[in-house]
C-alpha angles and dihedrals in degrees: 000000000000116000101219096191093050091047092048094049090047089050090049091050093047091050090049093049092045091051091050093048092050092049093048092045093049090051091050092048094045089053089066127202132099094311090058091058094045089051094049093048091046090049093057095042092050093051092051091046093048090047095051092046092048092051092049094050091046095050091045091053093048093044091054094050099260119154123260090250090057092044090050091050092049090049091049096051097077092053093046091051092047093050095046092047092050092048089054093044096048092047102247 
């Protein structure tokens, strides 16, 4: 059974973390210089990597007969990890 409150709080936390990461990254990039280039490049490579990992996790879950809810949770996990890691790294 789906715990709707837990799901809602997780979605709210993810949204808040994502907004913090976007704000901090924009400030870093707007500052210019070599670090801005590094941050922009890292941002793109992380997105591609998280997407590939999410697709693999989702397809593996579906191929082994897991429910759509479990497959969605598995696909969401790489994004959640990346956003939280970036929030910690950028100092939010």
